[in-house]
DOTIRO-671418 format. One record per residue: residue number from 1; residue in one letter; x, y, z of N, C-alpha, C, CB in turn. Coordinates in steps of 0.05 Angstrom, whole numbers. Last residue first. Glycine has a CB too. Example, Ala and Ser with C-alpha at 12.3 -4.5 7.8 and 13.67 -1.06 7.14 Angstrom:
DOTIRO-671418
   nr  rest    n.xx    n.yy    n.zz   ca.xx   ca.yy   ca.zz    c.xx    c.yy    c.zz   cb.xx   cb.yy   cb.zz
    2     S     257     -45     142     273     -21     143     258       1     157     282     -12     114
    1     A     264    -114     156     246     -90     156     264     -66     156     226     -89     181
//
This chain:
DOTIRO-671418
   nr  rest    n.xx    n.yy    n.zz   ca.xx   ca.yy   ca.zz    c.xx    c.yy    c.zz   cb.xx   cb.yy   cb.zz
  276     Q     547    1607    -937     526    1628    -938     504    1621    -958     539    1655    -945
  275     P     592    1573    -893     575    1573    -917     552    1593    -915     564    1545    -923
  274     I     651    1597    -870     623    1593    -861     605    1595    -886     615    1614    -839
  273     P     717    1572    -866     696    1585    -882     668    1578    -871     698    1577    -912
  272     F     759    1586    -812     743    1565    -826     720    1578    -841     733    1544    -805
  271     S     814    1629    -824     789    1624    -811     773    1603    -827     772    1650    -809
  270     E     880    1602    -830     858    1617    -842     832    1610    -828     855    1611    -873
  269     N     917    1568    -814     916    1594    -800     894    1612    -811     943    1608    -801
  268     D     912    1524    -849     904    1522    -821     900    1549    -807     923    1505    -807
  267     V     884    1543    -914     906    1536    -896     897    1538    -867     931    1555    -901
  266     W     859    1529    -976     851    1535    -949     874    1525    -931     824    1522    -940
  265     K     846    1544   -1046     864    1537   -1024     850    1543    -997     891    1552   -1026
  264     L     840    1537   -1115     825    1536   -1090     843    1527   -1067     800    1517   -1093
  263     C     855    1578   -1167     866    1558   -1150     852    1559   -1123     897    1561   -1146
  262     G     819    1611   -1195     840    1597   -1210     851    1574   -1194     862    1616   -1218
  261     C     753    1629   -1196     774    1618   -1179     794    1603   -1196     761    1599   -1158
  260     E     702    1681   -1195     719    1662   -1208     741    1652   -1189     732    1674   -1234
  259     K     636    1688   -1166     665    1694   -1167     681    1672   -1181     675    1699   -1138
  258     N     581    1687   -1154     590    1690   -1182     619    1698   -1184     573    1709   -1196
  257     N     566    1673   -1104     570    1701   -1108     582    1707   -1136     589    1712   -1087
  256     R     563    1618   -1106     538    1633   -1099     541    1663   -1105     530    1628   -1070
  255     W     617    1607   -1114     597    1601   -1135     572    1616   -1130     592    1570   -1135
  254     M     638    1623   -1064     647    1636   -1089     627    1632   -1111     675    1627   -1097
  253     N     612    1586   -1030     608    1615   -1026     616    1631   -1051     625    1625   -1002
  252     W     631    1537   -1051     602    1543   -1050     598    1573   -1048     589    1529   -1026
  251     A     686    1541   -1042     676    1539   -1069     646    1546   -1071     681    1511   -1081
  250     K     685    1541    -986     696    1564   -1000     686    1564   -1029     727    1563   -1000
  249     F     663    1491    -975     649    1515    -967     659    1540    -981     652    1518    -936
  248     V     704    1459    -997     677    1457   -1008     661    1482   -1000     663    1432    -997
  247     K     746    1473    -963     748    1481    -991     720    1479   -1005     768    1463   -1006
  246     A     729    1450    -915     733    1479    -917     734    1489    -946     759    1487    -902
  245     L     730    1397    -931     704    1409    -924     707    1439    -926     695    1400    -896
  244     M     786    1389    -937     769    1389    -960     741    1401    -955     766    1360    -970
  243     N     802    1394    -883     813    1412    -903     795    1413    -928     842    1404    -911
  242     I     775    1349    -863     769    1376    -853     778    1397    -873     782    1381    -825
  241     R     802    1308    -890     773    1312    -894     764    1340    -885     757    1291    -879
  240     E     854    1313    -870     849    1315    -899     819    1321    -904     857    1290    -913
  239     I     844    1304    -815     856    1329    -824     850    1334    -854     886    1329    -819
  238     N     825    1251    -815     808    1273    -806     818    1300    -817     807    1274    -776
  237     S     844    1214    -875     849    1224    -847     829    1246    -841     878    1233    -844
  236     Y     828    1206    -930     823    1186    -909     825    1197    -880     841    1163    -912
  235     F     812    1218    -993     818    1233    -968     809    1216    -945     803    1261    -968
  234     K     840    1202   -1057     821    1198   -1035     830    1213   -1011     818    1167   -1029
  233     R     857    1249   -1111     862    1227   -1093     839    1224   -1073     888    1231   -1078
  232     E     839    1282   -1154     867    1276   -1151     872    1251   -1134     882    1299   -1139
  231     L     786    1297   -1151     793    1275   -1170     822    1266   -1166     789    1284   -1198
  230     L     787    1340   -1117     773    1316   -1109     781    1292   -1126     743    1320   -1110
  229     Q     812    1378   -1150     825    1368   -1126     813    1342   -1115     825    1390   -1104
  228     D     773    1384   -1189     800    1375   -1197     815    1364   -1173     816    1399   -1210
  227     R     730    1405   -1160     728    1378   -1171     755    1367   -1179     710    1379   -1196
  226     L     750    1457   -1147     744    1438   -1126     743    1409   -1137     717    1444   -1113
  225     A     753    1480   -1198     777    1478   -1181     774    1458   -1159     784    1506   -1169
  224     L     699    1476   -1213     719    1461   -1228     745    1458   -1211     726    1475   -1255
  223     I     677    1511   -1175     669    1482   -1175     689    1465   -1190     640    1479   -1188
  222     P     698    1560   -1189     707    1547   -1164     699    1518   -1162     696    1563   -1140
  221     S     715    1567   -1258     694    1563   -1238     706    1551   -1212     672    1545   -1248
  220     K     743    1578   -1303     753    1589   -1278     732    1587   -1256     760    1618   -1281
  219     K     715    1553   -1344     743    1544   -1339     753    1555   -1312     761    1554   -1361
  218     G     645    1544   -1322     667    1553   -1339     695    1545   -1330     666    1583   -1342
  217     Y     596    1491   -1317     611    1513   -1306     634    1520   -1325     622    1507   -1278
  216     G     573    1444   -1332     555    1465   -1323     570    1489   -1312     536    1455   -1303
  215     Y     602    1382   -1306     595    1401   -1328     577    1422   -1316     581    1386   -1352
  214     G     611    1339   -1271     633    1352   -1284     626    1369   -1307     652    1331   -1293
  213     E     579    1308   -1237     577    1304   -1266     599    1317   -1282     550    1313   -1276
  212     K     594    1326   -1185     593    1298   -1192     595    1293   -1222     568    1284   -1182
  211     I     589    1382   -1186     614    1369   -1178     616    1341   -1188     617    1370   -1147
  210     M     536    1386   -1202     556    1397   -1219     584    1385   -1212     557    1427   -1218
  209     S     510    1364   -1157     507    1351   -1183     529    1360   -1203     480    1356   -1195
  208     M     522    1401   -1118     533    1375   -1116     532    1360   -1142     518    1359   -1094
  207     F     492    1446   -1139     521    1448   -1134     534    1420   -1133     526    1463   -1107
  206     E     440    1426   -1137     452    1434   -1163     482    1435   -1160     441    1462   -1171
  205     D     433    1418   -1082     431    1395   -1100     444    1401   -1128     402    1386   -1104
  204     S     438    1472   -1067     457    1452   -1057     457    1428   -1075     451    1444   -1028
  203     K     394    1496   -1090     420    1504   -1099     441    1483   -1090     427    1532   -1088
  202     T     353    1469   -1060     354    1467   -1090     382    1474   -1100     333    1486   -1102
  201     R     364    1483   -1006     364    1455   -1015     367    1452   -1045     338    1442   -1007
  200     D     401    1524    -972     386    1526    -997     386    1498   -1010     397    1547   -1017
  199     I     413    1510    -919     415    1537    -928     398    1542    -952     445    1545    -934
  198     R     408    1456    -915     394    1472    -895     395    1502    -901     405    1467    -867
  197     R     444    1440    -954     415    1437    -960     398    1453    -939     408    1408    -960
  196     L     493    1447    -928     485    1466    -949     456    1464    -956     502    1461    -974
  195     I     494    1403    -892     495    1431    -882     484    1450    -903     524    1438    -875
  194     F     491    1360    -928     471    1362    -906     470    1391    -896     479    1343    -882
  193     A     535    1368    -960     508    1369    -972     487    1373    -950     503    1344    -988
  192     A     577    1360    -923     573    1386    -936     545    1389    -947     594    1391    -958
  191     A     570    1306    -912     568    1325    -891     563    1353    -902     594    1326    -873
  190     F     580    1286    -965     555    1281    -952     550    1302    -929     553    1252    -941
  189     L     633    1302    -971     612    1314    -988     584    1309    -978     615    1303   -1017
  188     T     656    1268    -933     659    1297    -931     638    1311    -947     687    1306    -940
  187     A     643    1217    -955     634    1225    -928     635    1255    -924     651    1210    -906
  186     P     669    1217   -1005     639    1218   -1004     629    1226    -977     628    1191   -1012
  185     S     724    1245   -1026     714    1235   -1000     684    1238    -999     727    1251    -977
  184     G     736    1235   -1091     749    1244   -1067     739    1231   -1042     746    1273   -1064
  183     P     672    1238   -1127     702    1235   -1125     712    1244   -1098     715    1251   -1147
  182     M     612    1200   -1116     626    1226   -1118     656    1221   -1115     616    1245   -1096
  181     G     584    1155   -1107     599    1156   -1132     613    1183   -1136     580    1152   -1155
  180     V     533    1185   -1071     546    1160   -1078     559    1162   -1106     525    1137   -1078
  179     I     504    1234   -1071     532    1234   -1063     547    1208   -1070     533    1237   -1033
  178     S     450    1242   -1082     470    1246   -1104     499    1242   -1096     466    1274   -1115
  177     K     412    1239   -1041     415    1217   -1060     439    1218   -1079     390    1215   -1077
  176     I     385    1252    -983     410    1260    -998     417    1236   -1016     434    1267    -978
  175     S     345    1231    -954     337    1247    -978     361    1255    -994     321    1271    -970
  174     T     365    1209    -909     358    1191    -930     350    1205    -956     335    1173    -921
  173     I     373    1256    -878     396    1240    -886     389    1222    -910     405    1222    -863
  172     E     321    1276    -869     341    1292    -884     363    1275    -895     352    1314    -866
  171     E     300    1232    -839     288    1241    -864     307    1257    -881     262    1257    -859
  170     E     334    1229    -793     333    1207    -813     321    1216    -840     316    1185    -801
  169     N     351    1257    -749     351    1271    -776     348    1251    -799     377    1287    -779
  168     D     349    1225    -705     336    1251    -703     333    1265    -730     351    1269    -684
  167     R     380    1181    -723     352    1177    -715     336    1204    -715     350    1163    -688
  166     V     429    1206    -729     416    1194    -753     386    1190    -747     428    1167    -760
  165     F     439    1220    -676     438    1240    -697     423    1230    -721     466    1250    -705
  164     D     441    1169    -651     421    1189    -643     417    1210    -664     429    1202    -616
  163     I     487    1148    -677     460    1135    -680     438    1155    -673     459    1110    -662
  162     I     526    1183    -659     521    1180    -688     493    1168    -692     542    1162    -701
  161     E     524    1174    -604     518    1201    -615     512    1199    -644     542    1219    -610
  160     A     540    1120    -601     513    1128    -592     505    1155    -603     512    1128    -561
  159     N     593    1122    -618     573    1108    -634     545    1117    -627     576    1077    -631
  158     T     620    1189    -605     613    1161    -598     594    1149    -618     602    1159    -570
  157     V     674    1231    -618     646    1225    -625     641    1195    -619     639    1232    -654
  156     Y     727    1242    -613     713    1235    -589     683    1230    -593     716    1257    -569
  155     N     747    1256    -662     757    1232    -650     740    1223    -627     786    1236    -640
  154     M     721    1305    -670     714    1282    -687     723    1256    -674     726    1285    -715
  153     P     748    1338    -633     720    1331    -629     711    1308    -646     703    1355    -634
  152     K     800    1337    -661     796    1325    -634     767    1319    -629     807    1344    -613
  151     S     794    1365    -711     800    1336    -710     794    1324    -683     829    1332    -716
  150     A     738    1409    -722     765    1404    -712     769    1374    -709     770    1419    -685
  149     V     703    1454    -760     705    1425    -754     734    1421    -746     697    1407    -779
  148     C     665    1514    -744     688    1499    -754     685    1470    -749     714    1510    -741
  147     T     616    1535    -730     637    1554    -737     662    1540    -749     646    1569    -712
  146     E     571    1513    -705     571    1517    -734     592    1538    -742     543    1526    -743
  145     G     584    1501    -653     566    1524    -658     565    1532    -687     575    1548    -641
  144     S     612    1456    -648     628    1481    -649     610    1505    -651     647    1480    -672
  143     K     573    1417    -654     584    1421    -627     600    1447    -626     602    1397    -619
  142     Y     567    1418    -710     546    1429    -693     555    1434    -664     522    1411    -693
  141     W     617    1394    -725     608    1420    -735     587    1433    -717     597    1417    -764
  140     A     616    1344    -701     637    1363    -693     630    1392    -702     664    1355    -706
  139     L     572    1324    -728     570    1327    -699     592    1346    -689     573    1300    -685
  138     L     592    1322    -780     569    1339    -774     567    1344    -744     543    1327    -784
  137     M     631    1282    -777     639    1310    -783     617    1329    -775     645    1313    -813
  136     R     598    1239    -767     619    1245    -748     629    1274    -752     643    1225    -752
  135     V     567    1238    -813     554    1246    -788     575    1253    -766     535    1225    -778
  134     G     605    1218    -849     594    1245    -852     582    1255    -827     574    1245    -874
  133     G     614    1166    -830     636    1185    -832     626    1214    -834     654    1179    -855
  132     A     561    1146    -836     574    1146    -810     597    1166    -809     585    1118    -803
  131     V     553    1151    -891     536    1166    -873     549    1168    -845     509    1152    -870
  130     M     593    1116    -912     592    1144    -919     576    1161    -899     580    1148    -948
  129     T     576    1068    -889     602    1078    -883     604    1108    -889     624    1063    -900
  128     Y     524    1059    -911     528    1063    -882     555    1076    -875     525    1037    -867
  127     N     487    1074    -960     516    1073    -956     523    1080    -927     530    1093    -976
  126     N     430    1070    -950     444    1054    -970     474    1052    -966     439    1065    -998
  125     I     379    1063    -903     404    1077    -910     420    1059    -928     420    1085    -884
  124     N     336    1034    -885     332    1052    -908     356    1069    -915     308    1070    -902
  123     S     345    1006    -839     344     990    -864     342    1008    -889     320     972    -863
  122     F     383    1015    -784     368    1030    -804     368    1015    -831     380    1059    -807
  121     L     411     980    -750     388     995    -739     371    1009    -761     398    1015    -720
  120     F     453     956    -776     437     939    -759     410     953    -752     451     933    -733
  119     C     478     998    -801     467     976    -817     448     959    -802     491     959    -827
  118     L     494    1027    -756     474    1038    -774     461    1017    -791     486    1060    -791
  117     M     533     991    -737     510     997    -720     487    1009    -738     517    1016    -698
  116     D     571     992    -778     559     967    -770     533     972    -755     578     950    -753
  115     A     586    1046    -775     573    1036    -799     559    1010    -793     593    1033    -822
  114     P     613    1047    -725     588    1062    -728     572    1052    -753     593    1092    -730
  113     T     636     978    -714     640    1005    -723     613    1020    -724     652    1006    -751
  112     R     658     934    -667     634     942    -682     636     972    -689     608     935    -666
  111     V     722     906    -677     706     925    -662     682     933    -679     722     950    -654
  110     S     730     836    -690     731     864    -699     713     881    -682     722     866    -729
  109     G     761     792    -640     741     800    -660     744     829    -668     713     795    -649
  108     I     795     785    -600     805     779    -627     785     787    -648     812     749    -629
  107     D     784     792    -545     790     815    -562     802     809    -589     808     834    -547
  106     I     808     729    -523     794     754    -517     803     776    -536     799     762    -487
  105     S     839     685    -530     813     685    -545     798     712    -541     796     662    -537
  104     P     881     689    -496     886     694    -524     861     695    -541     904     673    -535
  103     M     857     673    -445     860     701    -452     866     706    -482     882     713    -436
  102     D     853     623    -426     836     629    -449     839     658    -458     807     623    -442
  101     K     881     621    -380     894     608    -404     878     614    -429     896     578    -399
  100     R     846     642    -343     868     659    -354     880     647    -378     889     664    -332
   99     K     778     629    -347     804     617    -345     825     635    -358     805     589    -358
   98     I     732     664    -307     742     660    -335     771     650    -332     741     687    -352
   97     N     709     676    -258     721     650    -262     728     643    -291     703     628    -251
   96     Y     655     719    -280     674     710    -260     684     682    -267     663     711    -232
   95     D     634     776    -315     637     747    -316     660     739    -297     643     737    -345
   94     V     589     828    -308     616     819    -300     616     788    -300     624     830    -272
   93     Q     558     882    -338     557     853    -335     586     844    -329     545     840    -360
   92     M     543     944    -304     560     928    -322     556     898    -316     590     936    -321
   91     L     516    1007    -291     512     978    -291     530     965    -311     483     971    -295
   90     V     556    1060    -262     539    1049    -283     537    1019    -279     552    1055    -311
   89     S     572    1122    -232     568    1093    -228     549    1083    -249     556    1088    -199
   88     I     621    1169    -250     593    1161    -252     591    1131    -248     581    1169    -280
   87     N     669    1193    -261     659    1194    -233     629    1187    -232     664    1221    -220
   86     S     696    1191    -307     670    1204    -308     659    1209    -280     650    1188    -324
   85     K     742    1163    -292     745    1189    -304     718    1205    -302     754    1187    -333
   84     I     719    1114    -273     735    1131    -255     737    1160    -266     764    1120    -251
   83     V     696    1096    -319     679    1100    -295     693    1119    -276     673    1073    -282
   82     A     741    1090    -351     721    1111    -358     703    1117    -335     705    1102    -383
   81     A     765    1046    -328     779    1072    -327     760    1095    -333     803    1073    -346
   80     L     728    1009    -344     730    1015    -316     745    1041    -312     746     992    -301
   79     R     737    1009    -399     710    1016    -389     712    1023    -359     691     993    -393
   78     N     790     992    -402     783    1018    -412     756    1027    -401     782    1019    -442
   77     H     787     939    -380     804     960    -368     795     988    -376     833     955    -375
   76     G     764     891    -395     747     913    -387     761     937    -376     727     904    -368
   75     N     795     832    -369     782     846    -391     764     868    -381     766     826    -409
   74     I     817     812    -323     830     806    -348     818     819    -372     831     776    -352
   73     L     826     818    -253     814     829    -277     830     821    -302     812     859    -275
   72     Q     826     761    -210     841     784    -222     828     792    -248     870     777    -226
   71     S     812     713    -186     798     738    -177     814     763    -186     795     739    -147
   70     N     832     669    -210     847     679    -187     836     706    -177     877     683    -195
   69     E     801     661    -253     798     642    -231     813     650    -206     806     615    -240
   68     D     786     730    -274     796     703    -277     792     686    -252     825     702    -285
   67     V     735     771    -300     753     765    -277     760     736    -278     739     773    -250
   66     A     713     818    -347     720     791    -342     740     789    -319     731     777    -367
   65     I     656     854    -372     680     855    -355     687     826    -348     676     873    -329
   64     H     630     837    -438     630     838    -409     657     844    -397     619     812    -398
   63     D     594     857    -489     622     854    -483     625     858    -453     639     875    -499
   62     P     539     868    -494     547     840    -493     577     836    -486     542     828    -520
   61     V     521     921    -447     529     912    -474     539     883    -471     551     930    -485
   60     L     479     968    -416     491     942    -415     497     932    -443     472     922    -400
   59     C     498    1037    -430     479    1016    -425     493     989    -424     457    1016    -448
   58     W     503    1108    -426     517    1082    -423     495    1060    -417     538    1082    -401
   57     K     482    1157    -426     477    1141    -450     490    1114    -448     486    1155    -475
   56     G     491    1199    -391     470    1180    -385     463    1161    -407     445    1194    -376
   55     E     533    1231    -400     508    1239    -413     486    1220    -408     513    1241    -443
   54     K     573    1204    -373     565    1231    -363     538    1239    -375     586    1252    -369
   53     M     578    1160    -407     569    1156    -379     559    1183    -368     592    1146    -362
   52     Q     597    1183    -454     572    1169    -454     561    1166    -426     574    1141    -467
   51     A     647    1201    -435     627    1220    -445     599    1208    -445     634    1230    -473
   50     A     672    1153    -424     666    1171    -402     645    1192    -410     692    1186    -393
   49     Y     679    1132    -476     662    1118    -456     653    1137    -434     677    1094    -445
   48     R     714    1171    -497     687    1166    -509     669    1153    -489     690    1148    -534
   47     E     758    1168    -463     744    1193    -466     716    1189    -477     759    1213    -484
   46     I     774    1115    -474     765    1122    -447     749    1148    -448     789    1125    -428
   45     R     789    1120    -528     767    1103    -521     756    1110    -493     776    1073    -522
   44     V     833    1155    -522     810    1163    -538     786    1147    -531     816    1160    -568
   43     A     869    1125    -490     858    1150    -480     833    1158    -496     878    1172    -482
   42     R     873    1062    -471     871    1077    -496     855    1102    -489     856    1060    -518
   41     S     922    1031    -427     896    1044    -432     897    1059    -459     888    1063    -410
   40     K     952     969    -423     956     997    -431     929    1009    -439     976    1000    -454
   39     R     937     927    -368     936     932    -396     938     962    -402     910     921    -408
   38     N     980     915    -313     956     926    -324     958     933    -353     949     951    -308
   37     G    1006     874    -284    1015     882    -311     993     895    -326    1026     858    -326
   36     P     947     847    -252     977     849    -254     986     856    -282     990     823    -245
   35     S     891     876    -228     902     866    -253     932     869    -254     889     880    -276
   34     S     869     900    -185     873     871    -183     887     859    -207     846     857    -179
   33     A     861     952    -197     884     946    -180     889     916    -178     880     958    -153
   32     L     812     948    -224     836     954    -239     862     947    -223     837     983    -247
   31     M     779     939    -179     781     918    -200     807     923    -217     756     919    -218
   30     K     785     987    -151     793     962    -138     797     940    -159     772     953    -118
   29     Q     763    1023    -187     791    1026    -179     801    1000    -167     794    1049    -158
   28     A     710    1005    -190     727    1004    -214     757    1006    -207     719    1027    -233
   27     R     694    1017    -138     694     989    -147     712     986    -171     666     979    -153
   26     E     697    1073    -141     713    1058    -121     716    1029    -129     700    1060     -93
   25     P     659    1085    -181     688    1092    -185     706    1077    -165     692    1122    -182
   24     T     616    1026    -185     622    1053    -175     652    1060    -182     617    1055    -144
   23     I     576     987    -220     604     993    -217     608    1022    -210     620     986    -244
   22     L     530     943    -203     532     972    -205     562     978    -199     513     987    -184
   21     E     528     883    -242     537     898    -219     535     928    -224     565     890    -211
   20     V     504     822    -260     501     850    -266     507     866    -241     472     857    -278
   19     V     545     765    -268     530     782    -249     528     810    -261     543     783    -221
   18     S     558     697    -286     556     726    -293     538     740    -274     545     729    -322
   17     F     606     644    -280     580     656    -275     581     686    -281     569     650    -247
   16     V     639     582    -286     636     610    -295     608     619    -290     643     612    -326
   15     D     643     530    -277     641     547    -253     641     576    -260     664     541    -234
   14     T     605     480    -311     625     501    -311     621     517    -285     621     520    -336
   13     T     577     435    -296     589     436    -323     610     457    -324     567     441    -344
   12     G     550     436    -248     578     427    -248     592     427    -275     579     399    -237
   11     R     487     421    -275     502     431    -252     531     419    -252     488     424    -226
   10     T     474     434    -343     478     413    -322     496     424    -300     489     387    -333
    9     V     435     489    -358     461     477    -360     464     457    -337     484     498    -360
    8     P     377     507    -396     389     499    -371     416     485    -376     370     480    -356
    7     Q     376     563    -440     376     534    -437     388     527    -410     391     520    -460
    6     P     336     621    -455     357     608    -440     353     578    -439     359     620    -412
    5     Y     314     627    -524     309     629    -496     331     614    -481     281     616    -489
    4     I     302     660    -585     321     645    -569     315     649    -539     350     654    -575
    3     K     258     651    -641     266     666    -616     283     648    -599     241     675    -601
    2     E     252     656    -712     259     640    -688     267     658    -665     281     620    -695
    1     M     199     688    -745     227     688    -738     231     672    -712     237     718    -734
//
């Protein structure tokens, strides 16, 4: 494989230069104050970055802080705001003398998603999008003490947390084979399968297979009621996925206790079902 090494640049070709700096909260405040018409901050992103900094998981990344030829900040507002929020000093790469006229070229690329990162780091995972979405739910579940999944904790899950979880549970994750092609929300069913397999691996695989294949149960089976809802539509929002995970757990508990079900429901004011 070809390796890339630095190339010398003719002196005077450009006045742009990069420095690795320790960005303190005071330095971050000063840099943000230099930015006229300060860019609108994104609260969720700042929360995620700040959480990584507090946990010591922040690292140097290719997306640099940028300062223009007038010594004014033009890129990196959310990261600097996170330094202030976390009150943690971190190393960041800062580019100086970036031309302000080149600002339209900044932030036009796609944000690297958790699925992108899993694809890059794990060659033995087949459906990165499903796994990334499922692990986001799992992290919210385990952070709650295995009592519920809430939308806000899901929003604040970081790429680093997803990667760490996959790395720590890689064998379990790659052993879940039956979810691809499932109706409704494969990410939700993946999260459910991970949790249920820790309770009873054999029964969980049987339960998921019956949902997928659509046979092996009677007319009033909770699995049939669950499958009918999964077949109705896709589930994209956090709220929809959380609601469906609760129904999966309800159907699992009823199936395990040989109970019939005419209509499977779960409402917000109802306690989150705990799988047994």
